[in-house]
KOLRO-761067 format. One record per residue: x, y, z of N, C-alpha, C in turn. Coordinates in steps of 0.02 Angstrom, whole numbers, padded with zeros to 5 digits, always signed. Layout:
# residues N
XYZXYZXYZ
...
# end
This chain:
# residues 125
+01361-03428+03517+01290-03446+03515+01282-03519+03533
+01238-03532+03580+01227-03600+03604+01171-03633+03564
+01181-03696+03547+01128-03735+03516+01109-03790+03564
+01044-03799+03574+01019-03846+03625+00976-03899+03592
+00987-03962+03612+00948-04017+03585+00924-04061+03643
+00858-04065+03650+00828-04106+03703+00818-04177+03678
+00818-04224+03725+00802-04294+03710+00775-04326+03773
+00746-04385+03764+00723-04424+03822+00649-04422+03834
+00612-04385+03795+00540-04384+03803+00509-04450+03781
+00444-04457+03796+00409-04518+03776+00344-04525+03812
+00317-04585+03808+00253-04602+03840+00267-04644+03902
+00236-04624+03957+00246-04661+04020+00181-04662+04058
+00171-04712+04098+00111-04716+04139+00118-04672+04201
+00062-04652+04227+00062-04611+04288+00100-04649+04343
+00141-04612+04379+00183-04641+04431+00252-04661+04407
+00261-04660+04342+00325-04679+04313+00375-04622+04312
+00433-04636+04281+00488-04588+04279+00514-04580+04208
+00542-04522+04196+00578-04508+04134+00637-04463+04151
+00689-04468+04111+00746-04422+04119+00758-04387+04053
+00750-04323+04053+00764-04282+03994+00836-04258+03996
+00865-04253+03937+00932-04225+03929+00929-04166+03881
+00973-04120+03891+00979-04062+03846+01053-04051+03834
+01074-04067+03774+01144-04062+03756+01157-03995+03722
+01209-03961+03743+01226-03896+03714+01288-03903+03671
+01287-03867+03616+01346-03863+03573+01358-03790+03555
+01419-03774+03543+01440-03706+03528+01432-03663+03590
+01471-03614+03597+01468-03571+03656+01500-03604+03716
+01501-03569+03771+01529-03593+03834+01472-03611+03880
+01458-03675+03885+01399-03699+03922+01400-03675+03994
+01458-03676+04026+01461-03658+04097+01448-03583+04108
+01444-03546+04056+01428-03475+04062+01354-03459+04061
+01312-03510+04060+01240-03500+04055+01204-03533+04114
+01157-03496+04142+01108-03528+04185+01060-03567+04139
+01034-03622+04165+00991-03664+04123+00923-03674+04155
+00872-03677+04113+00805-03688+04139+00768-03739+04097
+00716-03766+04126+00668-03809+04090+00600-03776+04095
+00566-03776+04039+00498-03751+04034+00455-03805+04001
+00390-03798+04005+00346-03844+03970+00285-03807+03945
+00255-03836+03893+00196-03807+03864+00147-03862+03845
+00090-03860+03875+00036-03907+03860-00009-03876+03806
-00045-03918+03769-00089-03892+03716-00138-03841+03743
-00142-03784+03709-00189-03732+03728-00168-03691+03788
-00109-03703+03814-00086-03667+03873-00021-03629+03857
-00007-03580+03899+00055-03543+03892+00115-03583+03917
+00174-03565+03892+00234-03597+03916+00244-03580+03989
+00260-03630+04029+00268-03618+04101+00336-03642+04126
+00360-03608+04176+00423-03624+04207+00417-03690+04245
+00470-03731+04240+00473-03794+04278+00528-03790+04331
+00589-03776+04309+00646-03775+04354+00704-03740+04322
+00752-03718+04363+00812-03686+04337+00870-03699+04384
+00930-03691+04356+00990-03699+04396+01041-03646+04375
+01085-03630+04421+01135-03579+04405+01192-03609+04365
+01243-03570+04353+01295-03589+04306+01335-03651+04327
+01343-03662+04391+01382-03720+04412+01339-03775+04441
+01273-03767+04441+01227-03818+04465+01218-03819+04540
+01248-03772+04574+01244-03774+04647+01181-03744+04676
+01143-03712+04633+01081-03680+04655+01026-03701+04608
+00971-03725+04637+00915-03747+04596+00849-03723+04627
+00800-03713+04586+00733-03699+04613+00681-03724+04564
+00620-03734+04591+00568-03771+04555+00501-03736+04560
+00459-03749+04511+00389-03731+04516+00357-03774+04570
+00308-03746+04604+00276-03783+04658+00245-03849+04633
+00222-03849+04572+00188-03907+04544+00233-03968+04535
+00299-03956+04533+00345-04012+04522+00393-04022+04579
+00392-03979+04628+00438-03983+04684+00431-04051+04720
+00488-04083+04732+00487-04148+04764+00481-04207+04716
+00464-04192+04654+00457-04246+04604+00509-04240+04548
+00528-04179+04531+00575-04167+04476+00642-04144+04505
+00696-04161+04470+00763-04140+04491+00802-04116+04430
+00828-04056+04434+00871-04030+04382+00944-04039+04403
+00986-04057+04355+01057-04062+04368+01094-04045+04303
+01158-04031+04310+01197-04016+04250+01267-04045+04258
+01296-04061+04201+01364-04085+04198+01401-04040+04148
+01438-03993+04174+01470-03945+04130+01525-03976+04087
+01553-04031+04111+01604-04066+04072+01573-04099+04010
+01509-04115+04015+01474-04147+03959+01428-04098+03923
+01428-04035+03945+01386-03985+03913+01313-04007+03911
+01289-04035+03966+01223-04063+03967+01186-04045+04032
+01123-04030+04025+01079-04021+04083+01025-04074+04080
+01006-04098+04139+00959-04154+04144+00897-04132+04183
+00843-04167+04169+00782-04160+04209+00757-04229+04225
+00766-04249+04287+00740-04313+04311+00669-04302+04336
+00622-04339+04307+00552-04330+04324+00525-04395+04353
+00506-04393+04415+00479-04451+04450+00406-04438+04470
+00372-04492+04487+00302-04487+04508+00261-04445+04459
+00269-04460+04396+00236-04420+04345+00161-04425+04348
+00128-04370+04331+00055-04365+04331+00031-04347+04261
-00031-04363+04245-00057-04344+04179-00051-04269+04166
-00056-04229+04216-00051-04156+04206+00020-04133+04191
+00068-04178+04193+00136-04161+04173+00145-04168+04097
+00094-04193+04063+00097-04200+03991+00107-04132+03957
+00160-04127+03917+00176-04064+03884+00237-04074+03840
+00252-04024+03800+00317-04021+03767+00365-03985+03815
+00421-04016+03827+00471-03990+03874+00528-03958+03835
+00547-03898+03856+00600-03860+03824+00655-03843+03874
+00717-03850+03852+00771-03822+03892+00790-03754+03863
+00818-03712+03906+00835-03644+03885+00898-03622+03922
+00935-03578+03889+00998-03553+03917+00994-03478+03925
+01015-03454+03983+01015-03382+03997+01087-03358+04006
+01105-03310+03963+01172-03283+03968+01175-03227+04020
+01122-03190+04027+01123-03131+04069+01109-03145+04142
+01073-03199+04156+01054-03213+04224+01098-03268+04252
+01133-03253+04306+01179-03303+04335+01142-03362+04366
+01081-03350+04391+01045-03402+04426+00985-03428+04387
+00972-03400+04329+00912-03419+04293+00852-03385+04325
+00798-03380+04288+00738-03349+04315+00677-03390+04295
+00620-03370+04321+00557-03403+04303+00528-03375+04238
+00553-03320+04217+00525-03287+04158+00559-03309+04093
+00520-03334+04046+00550-03358+03983+00585-03303+03944
+00567-03241+03954+00598-03188+03915+00670-03175+03933
+00693-03202+03989+00763-03191+04010+00810-03245+03982
+00783-03291+03945+00824-03344+03915+00838-03327+03842
+00900-03338+03824+00923-03318+03758+00918-03372+03705
+00924-03434+03725+00924-03490+03677+00878-03545+03702
+00846-03578+03653+00797-03629+03668+00809-03690+03624
+00794-03749+03654+00794-03809+03614+00729-03816+03575
+00723-03869+03537+00664-03879+03495+00607-03912+03532
+00621-03939+03591+00569-03969+03631+00565-04045+03623
+00542-04078+03676+00531-04150+03674+00465-04165+03708
+00426-04209+03677+00359-04223+03702+00362-04273+03760
+00326-04257+03812+00316-04302+03869+00240-04313+03876
+00220-04376+03873+00150-04393+03880+00142-04442+03937
+00100-04424+03985+00088-04467+04043+00016-04492+04041
+00009-04557+04037-00058-04586+04033-00083-04603+04102
-00150-04598+04109-00180-04611+04174-00181-04686+04189
# end
């Protein structure tokens, strides 16, 4: 069973950058596809990005494509989300998630088996 802990959230001005980290403990990290999701107040949780088990394949929601980058370091049991050119509409709680069954990760939250507790990202105008 994997345990996930996000960090790196905070308050940033529009146009700025943040790097989120998600550290995994227990389980075999390289055996999981990893994804990032976010949830803004009053809205449903939405897919942001995902990567496959070795990090060689990545895909993004259209809203973040070209601004966000997912990467992973299996030696450190960590997945990262580099967020550049942040916009106020990126404000949300960001969650990392691990999928055991999907080799490449998916856009659907129901295919992920483990979730972190979330980290708040607030982008001011």
